[in-house]
C-alpha positions as CSV (number, residue, x, y, z in Angstrom):
1,M,21.4,37.7,-55.2
2,K,23.1,36.3,-52.1
3,I,21.0,34.3,-49.5
4,D,22.1,34.5,-45.9
5,H,21.8,31.0,-44.3
6,G,21.8,32.5,-40.8
7,F,18.5,34.2,-41.4
8,R,15.3,32.4,-40.6
9,P,11.7,33.5,-40.2
10,V,10.3,34.3,-36.8
11,G,9.7,31.2,-34.6
12,Q,12.4,29.2,-36.3
13,N,15.4,30.6,-34.5
14,R,16.6,27.3,-33.2
15,T,20.1,26.7,-32.2
16,N,22.0,23.4,-32.2
17,A,22.0,23.4,-28.3
18,D,18.2,22.8,-28.4
19,Q,18.7,19.7,-30.6
20,T,21.3,18.2,-28.3
21,S,19.2,18.4,-25.2
22,K,17.8,15.2,-23.7
23,P,14.8,13.9,-25.5
24,V,11.6,13.6,-23.5
25,Q,10.7,10.0,-22.7
26,A,7.1,9.3,-23.5
27,K,5.4,7.2,-20.9
28,S,3.0,4.6,-22.1
29,F,-0.6,4.7,-21.0
30,G,-0.1,1.6,-18.9
31,D,2.8,3.2,-17.0
32,V,0.8,6.2,-16.2
33,M,-2.1,4.1,-15.0
34,V,0.1,2.0,-12.8
35,Q,1.7,5.1,-11.3
36,Q,-1.8,6.7,-10.7
37,N,-3.1,3.4,-9.1
38,D,-0.1,3.2,-6.8
39,Q,-0.5,6.8,-5.7
40,R,-4.3,6.3,-5.2
41,T,-3.6,3.2,-3.2
42,Q,-1.2,5.0,-0.9
43,E,-3.7,7.8,-0.4
44,Q,-6.5,5.4,0.5
45,M,-4.3,3.5,2.9
46,Q,-3.2,6.7,4.6
47,Q,-6.8,7.7,4.9
48,K,-7.8,4.4,6.4
49,L,-4.9,4.7,8.9
50,Q,-6.1,8.1,10.0
51,D,-9.7,6.8,10.3
52,I,-8.4,3.9,12.5
53,H,-6.6,6.4,14.8
54,R,-9.7,8.6,15.1
55,Q,-11.9,5.5,15.8
56,G,-9.4,4.4,18.4
57,E,-9.6,7.7,20.2
58,R,-13.4,7.5,20.1
59,L,-13.2,4.0,21.5
60,A,-10.9,5.2,24.3
61,K,-13.4,7.9,25.2
62,L,-16.8,6.1,24.8
63,M,-15.9,2.4,25.4
64,T,-19.1,1.1,23.9
65,V,-19.6,-2.3,22.1
66,R,-20.6,-0.5,18.9
67,E,-17.4,1.6,18.8
68,L,-15.3,-1.5,19.6
69,K,-16.9,-3.5,16.8
70,L,-16.4,-0.7,14.3
71,Y,-12.7,-0.3,15.4
72,R,-12.1,-4.1,15.0
73,Q,-13.7,-4.1,11.5
74,M,-11.5,-1.1,10.5
75,V,-8.3,-2.7,11.7
76,K,-9.2,-6.0,10.0
77,S,-10.0,-4.3,6.7
78,F,-6.8,-2.4,6.8
79,L,-4.7,-5.4,7.5
80,E,-6.5,-7.4,4.7
81,D,-5.9,-4.6,2.2
82,T,-2.2,-4.4,3.2
83,V,-1.7,-8.1,2.7
84,R,-3.6,-8.2,-0.5
85,R,-1.8,-5.2,-2.0
86,G,1.6,-5.6,-0.4
87,V,2.4,-9.3,-0.5
88,V,2.1,-11.9,-3.2
89,L,2.7,-15.6,-3.1
90,K,4.9,-17.0,-5.9
91,E,5.5,-20.6,-6.7
92,I,8.8,-21.6,-8.2
93,K,9.8,-25.1,-9.4
94,G,13.3,-26.3,-8.8
95,F,15.3,-29.5,-8.4
96,D,16.6,-31.0,-5.2
97,R,19.9,-32.9,-4.8
98,R,18.5,-36.1,-6.2
99,G,17.1,-34.4,-9.3
100,R,13.5,-34.5,-8.3
101,V,11.2,-31.6,-9.0
102,K,10.5,-29.6,-6.0
103,R,8.1,-26.6,-5.5
104,Y,9.0,-23.6,-3.6
105,K,6.5,-21.0,-2.4
106,L,7.9,-17.6,-1.8
107,L,6.3,-14.6,-0.3
108,D,7.2,-11.5,-2.3
109,E,6.9,-8.1,-0.7
110,I,5.6,-5.9,-3.5
111,D,5.1,-2.7,-1.6
112,E,7.3,-2.2,1.4
113,S,5.7,1.0,2.3
114,L,2.3,-0.7,2.8
115,I,3.8,-3.3,5.0
116,A,5.6,-0.5,7.0
117,M,2.3,1.2,7.5
118,A,0.7,-2.0,8.8
119,E,3.6,-2.4,11.3
120,E,3.3,1.2,12.4
121,L,-0.5,0.6,13.0
122,L,0.2,-2.4,15.1
123,E,2.8,-0.6,17.1
124,S,0.8,2.5,17.7
125,E,-2.5,0.7,18.4
126,E,-0.9,-2.1,20.5
127,G,-2.7,-1.0,23.7
128,R,-6.1,-0.9,22.1
129,I,-5.5,-4.3,20.4
130,D,-4.6,-5.8,23.8
131,L,-7.9,-4.3,25.1
132,L,-9.7,-6.0,22.2
133,S,-8.1,-9.4,23.1
134,K,-9.2,-9.0,26.7
135,I,-12.7,-8.1,25.7
136,G,-12.7,-11.2,23.5
137,E,-11.6,-13.3,26.4
138,I,-14.4,-11.9,28.6
139,R,-16.9,-12.5,25.8
140,G,-15.8,-16.1,25.6
141,M,-16.1,-16.6,29.4
142,L,-19.6,-15.1,29.3
143,I,-20.6,-17.4,26.4
144,N,-19.3,-20.4,28.5
145,L,-21.4,-19.3,31.4
146,L,-24.6,-19.2,29.3
147,F,-24.1,-22.6,27.7
């Protein structure tokens, strides 16, 4: 009896082309978590930026102290998050020309997109931030008058 090597049962009809295709790289759990965390961070920062713009519009319409305080807190929180997530301080030890140990502190930009978002916020909200500084000056003058 002759056996045909080309015949295979159903579901096993594989060609050599399938075997030569690129293997799928398995991502580690840590890589997936880092990617998800980065994506979630970007989404949260975008949401905060939108909230700041909406609050700025409300401040422009209502001009109350409550709206101003809320707006200042939102901007402060956004900038703190940007700095915390986007910039890290590294310390490197090196040697100077005389051979003494010297410490260098370097600011490393981890996430350029977060820093770009902060710069965009500062540019777009520049008028409102100027208004906040003027209100702060007026508040300072009033406090000086009281005491």
